[in-house]
C-alpha positions, -999 to +999 in steps of 0.1 A: -398+369+299-379+394+277-400+423+263-391+443+232-407+477+226-414+482+189-428+512+170-449+495+143-464+525+127-453+561+127-481+586+122-484+623+117-520+633+124-530+668+113-523+694+140-511+667+164-475+659+153-456+626+157-473+595+171-462+559+173-479+525+173-463+510+205-463+472+202-449+447+227-429+417+216-426+392+244-402+362+243-416+333+263-407+296+267-435+288+243-427+312+215-433+349+208-463+369+219-473+403+204-494+429+222-511+447+192-496+445+158-495+480+144-496+484+106-486+454+085-470+447+052-504+446+034-511+481+046-478+493+032-485+475-001-521+487-004-527+518+017-563+520+003-573+492+025-571+516+055-598+538+040-596+574+027-609+591+058-586+572+082-555+578+060-561+615+059-569+617+096-539+599+111-515+602+081-496+569+086-460+568+072-464+531+062-427+522+063-423+485+056-393+484+079-415+494+108-439+464+105-438+439+133-429+411+109-398+430+096-386+440+130-391+404+143-370+390+115-342+416+121-342+403+157-333+369+144-368+353+147-392+339+121-428+351+117-440+316+126-424+320+160-453+343+169-478+320+185-502+346+200-513+382+194-532+400+221-552+429+207-563+459+228-590+467+202-597+463+165-589+497+150-568+493+119-536+508+134-537+480+160-546+450+138-530+458+104-502+434+110-523+403+118-522+390+083-484+387+086-489+361+113-517+339+099-509+309+123-510+329+155-540+329+178-556+363+181-570+372+216-596+399+221-626+405+243-659+392+231-674+427+232-647+439+208-652+409+185-689+416+183-686+453+177-659+450+151-668+418+133-706+412+138-723+444+147-745+460+120-745+494+136-736+521+112-709+536+134-692+502+137-694+496+099-677+529+094-651+524+120-639+489+114-626+475+081-633+438+073-603+438+049-581+437+080-594+403+089-603+389+055-574+365+058-593+346+084-573+350+117-577+325+145-598+346+168-600+336+205-627+356+224-625+362+261-652+373+285-647+406+303-653+391+337-626+378+360-605+387+390-598+423+400-563+437+390-548+467+408-582+484+412-597+474+379-628+453+383-623+427+356-591+411+345-590+379+325-558+358+329-548+343+296-538+309+308-538+294+273-509+317+265-490+311+297-485+328+331-480+366+332-506+378+307-540+393+314-567+412+296-580+441+317-614+453+305-615+491+299-642+500+274-646+536+263-623+541+233-642+512+217-670+491+232-647+462+240-614+479+245-590+463+269-556+469+284-530+442+284-509+434+315-476+416+310-454+403+338-419+412+326-403+397+357-389+427+376-422+446+370-456+445+353-462+464+321-497+477+316-502+484+279-533+506+280-538+507+243-559+538+234-573+543+269-552+575+268-531+592+242-507+614+261-485+610+292-501+641+307-532+621+313-513+601+339-489+627+354-509+659+350-487+675+324-503+698+299-520+678+271-517+695+236-553+706+227-553+689+193-542+656+208-572+659+232-595+667+204-584+637+184-589+614+214-625+627+218-632+625+181-626+588+179-640+578+213-669+554+214-680+566+248-665+599+260-678+596+295-662+563+300-629+576+285-629+604+311-635+578+338-607+557+325-584+587+326-592+592+362-586+556+371-553+554+353-541+587+368-549+574+402-530+542+395-500+563+383-501+585+414-498+554+436-463+550+423-462+512+424-425+505+418-433+472+401-456+488+375-450+508+343-481+522+325-478+525+287-501+535+259-502+530+221-494+564+206-474+586+229-438+588+216-425+600+250-437+569+268-424+547+240-389+561+243-390+558+281-400+522+279-373+514+254-347+531+275-358+513+307-357+479+289-320+484+284-312+490+321 
């Protein structure tokens, strides 16, 4: 499978600096698969659908040329070629592009579907915006149980998509947050979503204080986020040559992934 690394949403959060929305576009024998979707064309056309607080907190650029749909078309594909979208979680900067692929199946954990789409808890109603799924996406829910994967207790192989895709349950940032593992042939890519924000979480480099504060501010369960940091750092220290760990918003890891894909 060929994997493209796309930035589908530049952001400039206050005091934090540049961030990206790292999306994977995977070419398979059965069509295209997206891991997350970043911001979409509707976000660019109507920024108000993101909500005032969110827009001022993360300060998205909302450049139409950065949308997944635009980049896919520039690569020579059609939007209808996207058959599946695997979502790490339902925050707006990860699902904004779903409406650009209305025929695709959208894969998430059942816990995330409940928290985002059905929970009546105030914190969930504030966090998640139903306008992002008002177009009626084809949601496919997956249980969090399954086989262990590289030390993670629960990984669900997504057989209905094809071999080489797995949801790895890692709640903390949201109640049903998951990482997505993709077999790129010569190595696995572990897209950790928002399980961490900065490469220093993995390799021990200094994490800018405002980046750490933002991560804590938006965490559903801070204790679990810290535990996830420790597990991901341990996996990174093992140095498995057939594994690359990514996250959604770190521009350094995004550029490294893009550069390595060209080798």
